[in-house]
C-alpha positions in Angstrom: 201.4 8.4 218.4 201.2 7.6 222.1 199.7 4.3 223.3 196.8 6.4 224.6 196.0 7.9 221.2 196.5 4.5 219.5 193.9 3.1 221.9 191.5 5.9 221.2 191.9 5.4 217.4 191.3 1.6 217.8 188.2 2.3 219.8 186.9 4.7 217.2 187.4 2.2 214.4 185.9 -0.7 216.3 182.9 1.2 217.7 180.7 0.9 214.7 181.4 -2.8 214.5 180.7 -3.2 218.2 177.4 -1.2 217.9 176.3 -2.9 214.8 173.5 -5.5 215.4 174.8 -9.1 215.4 173.5 -11.5 212.9 170.4 -13.3 214.1 168.7 -16.3 212.6 165.8 -15.4 210.4 162.5 -15.9 212.3 160.5 -19.0 211.2 157.5 -18.2 209.1 155.2 -20.8 210.7 152.3 -20.1 208.4 154.4 -20.6 205.3 156.0 -23.7 206.7 152.6 -25.1 207.5 151.3 -24.4 204.1 154.2 -26.4 202.6 153.5 -29.3 204.9 149.7 -29.2 204.2 150.4 -29.2 200.4 152.8 -32.1 200.8 150.1 -34.0 202.7 147.5 -33.5 200.0 150.0 -34.6 197.3 151.0 -37.7 199.3 147.4 -38.7 200.0 146.5 -38.4 196.3 149.6 -40.4 195.3 148.9 -43.2 197.9 145.2 -43.4 197.1 144.2 -42.3 200.6 140.4 -41.8 201.0 140.6 -39.4 203.9 143.0 -38.0 206.6 143.8 -35.1 208.8 146.9 -33.4 210.2 147.3 -30.9 213.1 150.3 -28.9 214.4 150.2 -27.3 217.8 152.3 -24.9 219.9 152.3 -24.0 223.5 151.8 -20.4 224.5 150.2 -18.2 227.1 146.8 -19.7 226.3 148.0 -23.2 226.6 148.4 -25.4 223.5 147.1 -23.6 220.5 146.5 -24.8 216.9 149.0 -23.6 214.4 147.5 -25.5 211.5 144.9 -28.1 210.6 144.5 -29.8 207.3 141.7 -32.2 206.4 141.7 -34.2 203.2 139.2 -36.3 201.4 136.3 -38.3 202.9 135.4 -39.8 206.3 132.6 -41.6 204.5 133.2 -41.8 200.7 129.8 -43.2 199.7 127.9 -40.6 201.7 130.1 -37.8 200.5 131.0 -36.8 204.1 134.3 -34.9 204.1 137.0 -35.1 206.8 136.8 -32.1 209.2 137.9 -31.3 212.8 135.1 -33.3 214.2 136.0 -36.5 212.4 136.6 -39.4 214.7 139.5 -41.7 213.8 140.6 -45.0 215.3 144.0 -44.5 217.0 145.1 -48.1 217.2 148.4 -48.6 219.1 148.6 -45.0 220.2 146.2 -46.4 222.9 149.2 -48.0 224.5 150.5 -44.7 225.8 147.3 -44.0 227.7 147.3 -47.5 229.2 150.9 -46.7 230.3 149.8 -43.5 232.0 147.0 -45.4 233.8 149.6 -47.9 235.1 151.8 -45.1 236.3 148.8 -43.5 238.1 148.3 -46.7 240.0 152.1 -46.9 240.8 152.0 -43.3 242.1 148.9 -44.1 244.2 150.7 -47.1 245.8 148.7 -49.8 244.1 151.6 -51.5 242.4 155.3 -51.3 241.7 156.9 -51.5 238.3 159.2 -54.3 239.6 156.2 -56.5 240.5 156.2 -59.9 238.7 153.3 -60.2 236.3 152.5 -63.8 237.5 151.7 -62.4 240.9 148.7 -60.7 239.2 148.0 -63.2 236.5 148.9 -66.7 237.7 147.4 -68.1 234.4 150.6 -67.1 232.8 152.4 -70.0 234.5 151.1 -72.1 231.6 153.3 -70.3 229.1 156.3 -72.3 227.9 159.5 -70.7 229.1 162.7 -72.1 227.6 164.8 -69.6 229.7 163.4 -70.4 233.1 162.7 -66.7 233.6 158.9 -66.5 233.7 158.9 -65.4 237.4 161.2 -62.5 236.5 158.9 -60.8 234.0 157.9 -57.5 235.6 155.3 -54.8 234.8 158.2 -52.7 233.7 159.2 -55.3 231.1 155.6 -55.3 229.7 155.6 -51.5 229.6 158.9 -51.4 227.7 158.1 -54.4 225.3 161.0 -56.4 226.7 159.1 -59.3 228.4 159.7 -61.8 225.6 156.1 -62.3 224.4 155.2 -62.5 220.7 154.2 -59.5 218.6 150.6 -60.4 217.7 147.6 -61.4 219.9 146.9 -64.4 217.8 149.6 -67.1 217.6 148.0 -68.3 214.4 147.3 -66.6 211.1 144.0 -64.8 211.0 141.2 -66.7 209.1 137.9 -65.2 207.9 136.0 -67.0 210.7 138.2 -65.5 213.4 137.0 -62.3 215.2 139.1 -59.2 214.7 140.7 -59.8 218.1 140.0 -62.3 220.9 136.9 -61.1 222.7 137.3 -62.6 226.2 140.1 -63.1 228.7 139.3 -66.9 228.8 140.3 -67.1 225.1 143.8 -65.7 225.8 144.1 -68.0 228.8 143.3 -71.0 226.5 146.2 -70.0 224.2 148.8 -69.8 227.0 149.8 -73.5 227.0 150.6 -72.9 223.3 152.6 -69.7 223.9 156.3 -69.6 224.2 158.7 -66.8 225.4 160.8 -65.7 222.4 163.8 -64.3 224.4 165.0 -63.9 227.9 163.0 -61.2 229.6 164.7 -57.8 229.9 167.5 -58.5 227.4 166.1 -56.7 224.4 163.1 -54.9 222.8 160.5 -56.7 220.8 157.1 -55.0 220.2 154.4 -57.0 221.8 150.6 -56.4 221.7 149.8 -59.2 224.2 152.1 -57.6 226.8 149.9 -54.4 226.9 146.8 -56.6 227.0 148.2 -58.2 230.2 148.6 -54.7 231.7 144.9 -54.0 231.0 144.0 -57.1 233.0 146.2 -56.0 235.9 144.4 -52.6 235.9 141.0 -54.3 236.1 142.1 -56.6 238.9 143.5 -53.8 241.0 140.6 -51.3 240.5 137.6 -53.5 240.1 136.6 -51.4 237.1 136.4 -52.5 233.5 139.3 -51.0 231.6 137.1 -48.5 229.7 135.4 -47.4 232.9 138.7 -46.8 234.7 140.1 -44.8 231.7 137.0 -42.6 231.5 137.0 -41.8 235.2 140.8 -41.3 235.6 142.2 -40.2 232.3 139.8 -39.2 229.5 137.4 -37.4 231.7 140.0 -35.3 233.6 141.7 -34.5 230.2 138.4 -33.2 228.8 138.3 -35.7 226.0 134.5 -35.7 225.8 134.2 -37.2 222.3 136.7 -40.1 223.0 135.7 -43.6 223.6 136.8 -47.2 223.1 135.5 -49.7 220.4 131.9 -49.3 219.2 130.8 -45.7 218.5 128.0 -44.4 220.8 124.9 -43.3 218.9 125.3 -39.5 219.4 128.8 -39.6 217.8 128.1 -41.9 214.8 127.7 -39.0 212.4 131.4 -38.0 213.1 133.0 -41.5 212.8 135.3 -42.2 209.9 135.1 -45.4 207.9 138.3 -47.2 207.0 139.3 -48.4 203.6 141.5 -51.3 202.3 143.1 -51.3 198.9 142.4 -54.5 197.0 143.2 -55.8 193.5 139.8 -54.5 192.3 139.7 -51.1 194.0 139.2 -49.7 197.5 136.9 -51.7 199.9 134.9 -49.8 202.5 135.4 -51.7 205.8 132.8 -49.6 207.6 133.1 -47.4 210.7 133.3 -49.7 213.7 135.0 -52.9 214.9 135.5 -54.5 218.3 139.0 -54.9 219.7 137.6 -57.2 222.4 139.9 -58.1 225.2 142.7 -56.2 223.5 141.1 -52.8 224.1 144.0 -51.6 226.3 146.3 -52.3 223.4 144.5 -50.6 220.6 140.8 -49.7 221.2 140.9 -45.8 221.3 138.8 -43.6 219.0 138.9 -39.8 219.1 138.8 -36.7 217.0 141.9 -34.6 216.6 140.9 -31.8 219.0 140.4 -34.4 221.8 143.8 -35.9 221.1 145.2 -32.3 221.2 144.0 -32.1 224.8 146.1 -35.3 225.5 149.1 -33.7 223.9 148.6 -30.5 225.9 148.8 -32.7 229.1 152.0 -34.4 227.8 153.6 -31.0 227.2 152.5 -29.6 230.6 150.4 -27.0 228.8 147.3 -27.5 231.0 146.0 -24.8 233.3 147.5 -25.2 236.8 145.1 -26.8 239.2 142.9 -28.2 236.5 141.8 -31.9 236.5 144.0 -32.4 233.4 147.1 -31.2 235.2 146.6 -33.8 237.9 146.3 -36.9 235.7 150.0 -37.8 236.3 152.9 -36.1 238.0 155.5 -34.5 235.7 158.3 -36.5 237.2 156.4 -39.8 236.5 155.7 -38.7 232.9 159.4 -37.9 232.4 160.2 -41.3 233.8 158.1 -42.8 231.0 160.4 -40.9 228.5 163.6 -42.6 229.7 165.1 -45.4 227.6 164.5 -48.8 229.2 166.4 -51.6 227.5 170.0 -51.8 226.3 169.1 -53.3 222.9 167.0 -50.8 221.1 165.1 -50.6 217.8 167.2 -49.7 214.8 168.0 -46.0 214.0 167.3 -43.1 216.3 164.2 -44.5 217.9 164.4 -46.1 221.4 161.7 -47.4 223.8 160.6 -45.9 227.1 157.5 -46.9 229.1 155.0 -47.4 226.2 156.4 -44.3 224.4 158.8 -44.5 221.6 161.6 -42.0 221.9 163.1 -40.3 218.8 166.2 -38.1 219.3 167.3 -35.5 216.7 170.4 -33.3 217.4 170.0 -34.1 221.1 166.4 -33.1 221.2 163.7 -35.6 222.4 160.5 -36.5 220.7 158.2 -38.9 222.7 156.0 -40.4 220.0 153.8 -43.3 219.0 152.2 -44.6 215.8 149.2 -46.8 215.2 147.9 -49.1 212.4 144.8 -51.3 212.7 141.9 -52.2 210.4 143.4 -49.8 207.7 143.5 -46.8 210.1 147.0 -45.3 210.3 147.9 -42.7 213.0 150.7 -40.8 214.8 151.4 -38.3 217.4 154.5 -36.7 219.0 155.3 -34.0 221.5 158.5 -31.9 221.5 159.2 -30.4 224.9 162.2 -28.4 223.7 160.0 -26.3 221.4 156.7 -26.7 223.2 155.2 -28.1 220.0 153.3 -31.2 219.0 151.7 -32.8 216.0 149.3 -35.6 215.2 147.7 -37.1 212.2 145.2 -39.8 211.3 144.3 -41.5 208.0 141.6 -44.0 207.1 143.2 -46.0 204.3 145.6 -48.9 204.6 148.0 -47.4 202.0 148.6 -44.3 204.3 151.8 -45.6 205.9 154.2 -43.5 203.7 152.0 -40.4 204.1 152.0 -40.8 207.8 155.8 -41.3 208.0 156.4 -38.3 205.8 154.1 -36.0 207.7 155.6 -36.9 211.0 159.1 -36.3 209.7 158.2 -32.9 208.2 156.4 -31.8 211.3 159.4 -32.8 213.4 161.6 -30.7 211.2 159.4 -27.7 211.8 159.5 -28.4 215.6 163.3 -28.4 215.4 163.3 -25.0 213.7 161.1 -23.6 216.6 163.5 -24.7 219.4 
């Protein structure tokens, strides 16, 4: 057999193999995956004694960010028999911080501040803080945004007592605490989660703009994003019928803490209240799934948003989670999840976005025992996002 004929024979043998379809990964059955997640949420809520909660998974497409699945569980108001639904308004606690961070980046982009600016230049009252490192003048806005300024975790330096308000109500009360406040580590050397640091950013925002924090946020963030049922602190009358109560587990049962509480001067740190569809509009903005030219698309430049998703300090939290500018950053198999969680007055919440798959998820629960449920739901939704890359 000549080389030519051998070549022809080899081609004839290989042809069916070359023409056969190559093995492709099985397509993800999103509906079936979601049903499993929803079932797991219901089981976890029952197991943890959660009164009410909701979970939503979203995916970007031609029509923007669309809802893949929503699951409501239990009651927004147990005594009234009012069930959780899409309109239920939850308190989002520390998820508020990311919106404050976006507002600060807006002001940076508009030339009103620099992230390298020392905080004492805006708030000279901080000079009363005890500084064993001699570095107070070096604390910058970037340090505050990345929880690396050296301030304590909680707003109160003392244990809460029944006579204390939920949070300090006035700036003067924080100023009065400053001589009794001490930096816990040298600024910029490591991460340590700090509520007071974000409160200070809220004060900077008010100084620069002349607006109360809530007014600035409504005009420059919430309004453009179309978050029409979102507000800070006490619920307006026309939304009261949608507001979830929160519930604390006690030795004798589950205590109804009511629907409202005032975060006072700490509003920039944890005062946000919203239904899940409004928060989905926020996540659409984070994913860049807003209509071009819309007010939402102009809230913050994409480059500035990506800057917020860059790790900021060398010493990071344990595990796969790092800190950006107000966002936590989880990485799985090289894929980034900007995320945040919240927990306050027995509300427990989370959100994340996953740019690689164009997906996002968020959940909110109204009972202090919800922590394990929240963590499990975030993890399972992230696993689905990874499958959709």
